[in-house]
Steps between C-alpha positions, in 0.01 A plus 500: 500500500163455334495331160221559251305244299464612139231405251566233234558756224783658695729235349435638152562851632840398642602361164366802309682747724820296475485504119465881511771539764761681292278794411639741762875430499580238232876563516519413870241219483655311208856591595450360850350181358800469268743525792312229692494277192874545450584418862256205501688341210835502682440181710403313183839591353647276773243224543426432133862434392551292815198285417591458132875448535533316832181291466454477878319217674208537743721653771647750255155591373380567855809719555418697184140544615617622842741744335221632277269551798770683697583719200131580454487629858761762410267616222209550740601856604503602133134401474427710810685791341299454182169510690617824663590631153150415374344673800707812434399503134132455584515794741692716249813507718847504339621149422797348318572149379786463749251544785459121492830489695370743766438229765870412490596865545261599778637270770277228645231497233671225305534277807129527580407417141738204496357386835152500351633310198651236732172472691301455177755246376443302818124519439548375143717209616245398763220510241706301248590242767133469597394453136769235444397324822139487381561423132800265541873535564585353159427838340820656635712206381336518156569875482871446573514227235347737243753771587788254476387362163746563221395662169529157337262354758263791453478421130396142578160500666532132593816572704337775706389408855137402527254746647457433872170416661335799658643753255152622402402549865826687562434735207144567620611572856792706377268713285268577792778576746696686233204734443475576871876533555537739207248731663661456842843580357384808308309649793765418757780627280317827445456533875876462553608726212229767522302448820810482723356200684702247696567160347246331728242770435552476123458121510177538696365767265599293198328190640179684584497701177569193288212309657259791459587549134519148357219571255653815345834318491336222299344757265844661466657169396225432246528853358878467479464169313261659251735795450799267455315289242419821309867603507615156380246498216610850395865394498421185301312703239786749486752217461291348219481833318872565540577146385306557179681830444835326556419251224406780264784742578786257552771419753591862579154560643525184714833614648359846570195340658712285733692808612177690566355210699761543775378842624141385449560199727671718761209744483256215560696384806507854639126535445438173687709625792319835510156337491595236759631750755223743412241239594680452832485874567134552412398185691677632810360851451138385482525247784727682746598840359355826624256720311662625180364819353720494191450142382163322464435170670493190285122486508472865398753441221257260332254782446761753385 
């Protein structure tokens, strides 16, 4: 299948469209994101207590990491279902939040999505192994030591393991490959969930599309960083204002504020999920999707 190379500003268009994603069917869009968020937290309910209470050694930490990766593969079909939900909402078709579970109900769709997730996991592991081989094997040992550090050790900077040689090179290589792999994953995943491609075909399309669109992917990352900084600054200003009000109005206002912060935090997490998966969808649509008469391309969206 032919993949398209988009202009640099397409990255801003993907982000803009993703931010406006809930305009057609907000109940389904945010409800589906909430279901994925809820299911995604379930593995942490097992691994986090195990890490805090059992204090496992290096072997135990590796086992926890393996469990987390396997659990994440079971979440992959939900992401495919969410991309299908987004596509339905964009084309004004009926959609419900529970449609994220559709790949598990339709027989075979979940297995293909999981197969693609396994293939991409293998690609990630090969890339990580290559980076460690180039930058130095001490990085992996240092990472395990950091994970195994106790809270008391974490409070004492002198007791923390020293930074390994080659860490800067590993971060630089990881950033470059991470940019490419994020595009490869988004395009390939869209091909599996929406393009009905085979696993091999989706990997090939993702590889070619990622290479062709490195520049708009870089612009996307920079635009996302700017947007995130703006959000953080807005929250800091809001927190400062609310803190001043709490001093003026007393303890009752502080308690009320803490209660109100819980739904606000959940809303922020849901918004991050919606934007993240929305970017995946619009990236796939522009690079591999067919002509869409009802939704503008990312480049056209910039002039809207």
